[in-house]
N, C-alpha and C positions, 0 to 999 in steps of 0.2 A: 504493500500500500504506500502510495506516494503522499506527499503533504498537500496535494491539490485539494482545496476545499470542496469543489464540485464533485470530484471523484469520490471523496470521502462521504459526501452526502448521499450520492447515488448508491454507494456500497451499503451504507447504513439502512437506507430505504428498502433496498432489495432484501437485505438480511431480515429486516422487520417483517416484510411481507411473507417470507418463507417461514420464519420462526413463529409468527403470530398471525395466522390467516384472519382476515376481516370477516364480518358477518356475510352470510350468503348473498343478501340483497346488495350490500355494498360492493362485494366482489363482482357480481353480475353487472352492476352499474359501471364500475371501472373498466371491466372487460369490454363493454359496449362502447364506452367513451374512447378507449384505446384503439378499437377496431373501426373507428370512424362513425359510430352510432348504429352500425348494423348489429342485428341479433345473431350471435354465433351459436 
């Protein structure tokens, strides 16, 4: 891990997502938002 703040933030965010999955509805919302609003 480098000292780059953005890389550190992204790593922490990714780790939090895998370590502590959000509620089902919240996950579905984020998935739709990331996929451009389409239902996958």
